N, C-alpha and C positions, 0 to 999 in steps of 0.2 A: 776332361769333361765327359766322363763315361758313366758316372753314377749319380743318381738323384733319388733320394729317399724322403718320404713324408710319413711322419708318425702322428697319430691323433690319440690322445688319452684324456680321460676325465674321471673324477671322483665325485660322487654325490653323497652328502650326509643325509641319511634317512631318519636320524633321530634315535634316541634310546641306545646309543653306542653302536649303531649299525651304519655301515658305509658300503656303497656299491661302486664298482670301478670297471673300466674297460680300457683296452688299448688296441690299436689297429695300425699296422705298418704297411705301407706300399713302397715298393722299391723297383728301380729299373734294372734291366740286365746290364752288367758292367762289361760284357765281352764284345757285344756287337751294337753298332749304332742303329737305332730304329727298333730295338727290342722293346716289346710292349711292357707297360707297368704291370706288376703282379703283386698279389697279396703275399706278405711275408709273416712275421710274428703277429699273433693276435691272442687276446684272452679276455675273460670276464672273471670277476671275483666278488666275494662278499666278505666284509670284515665285521666280526662280532666280538663282544667281550670274551667269548669262549674260544676264539681263534679265527683264523682266516681260511676260506675255501676258495680255490681257484681252478678254472679249467683253461688250458692253453694249447694252442698249436704253435710250436716254436722249433728251434733247432737245438739238439742236444748239446750239452757243453760239460766237459769235465771241470772239476774245481780248478784245474790249471788255469782256465780262462778267467776265473774270478779275480785273479791278482793282476790282470792286465792294467797297465798304467793308463789313466784317463788322458794323458798328454799324447798318446799314440793313437792316431786316427785311421790306421789302416783298416780296410773293410773286413768285417768278421768272416767273410767268405774266402779270404785270401788263401788260407791253408786248409780248406775243406778237403777231407779225404786223403791228406798227405801223410797221415800216420802219427802226428804228435797230438793235435787237438781233435777231439771228436765233434763233428758238426753235421748232423743229419736231421731231417724233418721228423718231428714226433708229436703225438698227442698225449697230454698229461692231465691228471686230476690230482690235486694236492691239498693237504691240510697242514696248517702251521699253527702250533699251539701258542698261547700267550707266553710272553717272556717271564721267567721266574729267576730272580737274582742274576740276571744277565744271560741265562741259558734259554734257548729256544729250540724246541724239537719240531720235526716235520716228517711227514710221510708222503711219498709221491708214487702214483701208479703210472707207468709208461706203457702205452700199447706197443705191441711188437712191430707194427708198421704204421706209416703215416697214411691215413685214408679213412673213409666212412665205415669200412668194415675191418675189424682186427683179424687178419688172416695169419696163420702160422707162417713163420719164415724158416730159413735154414739155420738161423742162429738162435736168438732169444725170442720166445713166444711173447713174453712181456717182461717188464722189469719193475721191481719194487725198490724204491730208494728211501732209506731211513737216514735222516740227517739230524745233527745237533750243532748249534752255533752258540759260541760264547762271545759276548761283546761287553767290554768294560773299559771305559776310558780310551786310551790309544790302541788297545789290543782287540783284535777280532780274529777268531779261529773257528773253522768249520770242519766237521768230519762227516763223511757220507759213506754208507755201505750200500752197494748195489747188489741186489739178489735177483739173479736171472732165472726165469722159467724157460728151460731149454728144450728145443726141438731135438728129435733123434739125430744123432751124428754131429751135433754142434761142437765146435772147438772152443767156444766161449767159456770162460771160467764161471763157475756157479756163483761165487761171491767176489766182488771187487771192492777194494778200499781206497778212499781218497781223503786227502787232508790239505787244507789251505789256511794260511794265517797271514795277517798284516799287522804291522806295528808302526804307529805314527810318532816319530821322534820330534815333531814340530818343524825342524829344518828339512826333514825328508821322511817319506813314508816308504817302508820296505815290505816286500811280500815274498812268501815262499809257498810252494805247492808241490804235492807228491801224489802219484797214484801207482798202484802196483799193476802188473801186466794184465791185459784183458784176455789173452789166450795163452796157450802153452808155448807159443813161439815168439810172441811179442815181448818187448822189454819194458821195465819200469820207466816212468817219466818223472822229471823234476822241472820246476820252473822258478825263476827269480825275477823280481822287478823292483824298481826304485822310481819314486816320483818326488821331484824337488820343486816347490813353489818359490818363485822369485818375483815378488810383487804381482803384476798382472801376467807374468810369464810363468808357465809350468813346463818343466822339463821331465822327460821320462825315458827309461831304458828297461828292456826286459830280454830274457833268454829262456827258451824252453828246449829240453832235450828228451829224446826217447831213443835209446841205443845210439846208432851213428847219425840219426836225424837231429838236426840242430836248426833252431829258428832264433834269429837275433833281430830286435827291432829298436829303433830310436825315434823320438818325436819331441815336438815342442808346440805349445799352443799359447796364443795371446788373447786375453779377454778385453775386447773393446768396451764391454759393459757386462751386466749380470746375465744378459740374454744372448749376446752375440760374441762369437770368437772365431779366430782363424787359426789353423794348425797345419803343420807339415810333418810328415813321417816317412821313414824308410825302413824296409825290412829285407832280410836275406834268409833263404832256406837252403840248406846243404845236406848232403848225405843220402838223398833219395836215389833209388835205383833207376828211376825214370829221369833221364837227363834234363828234359824240358821242364820238369817240375822243380829244378834247382835254379837259383838265381836271385835277382834283386827286384824289389817292388818299391814304389814311392807314391805318395798321395798328398795333395793339398786340399784342405776342406774348409769351407765357410759354413758355420753352424749358427742358426738363429732359433731361439725358443720363443714362441708367441705367448 
């Protein structure tokens, strides 16, 4: 009973093909009882016939995270900073073009630090992310290229490539993701996932690796209705040089959408 999150989101139809949206998430600290609630992900956006524009404060995420099975309810902060999935607070401005024959292009500007003033850091001053997604029937594939504006002495790579794809076979949905190394010393990463619906029950499994680091997760969820579900999940991380960051985690979650 260590985590409690609340998300508020809305979309307003402005007419003429225009829509405005916002979302705001409040979450509790999961490590200490009594930790105050704090603002988490939030954003505003405008959808037009010429594309969508959005501004967000969120946590960065490699495309590896996009193939995560929805049956696995482990908190997204579980592996923050442990070397496989990148999860750090960022401010972004993005534009997503209308879909053409299943293809959707986007460009995102990411500030070099999370805050009111974009100060230079020892790594990337800022990042431009150029993406393209293809979705047609059971197949969805996304490619992203991250172009870093680097500070002097940075060890981060100038360009980084990422790829993620999912295919829904009906009886199961499988996912694969890849990214090349972020620095001269880090390794490439791969991810695999599978989601199997069985009536009201959804089963999921996934594995992510970067060098000797390995993350393996399993989970199952049961839908009481279209808006309420209960889930249980377990995960294990191994290969980290800091011993206390290796080990098992588990979570039981009750989710209701109003």
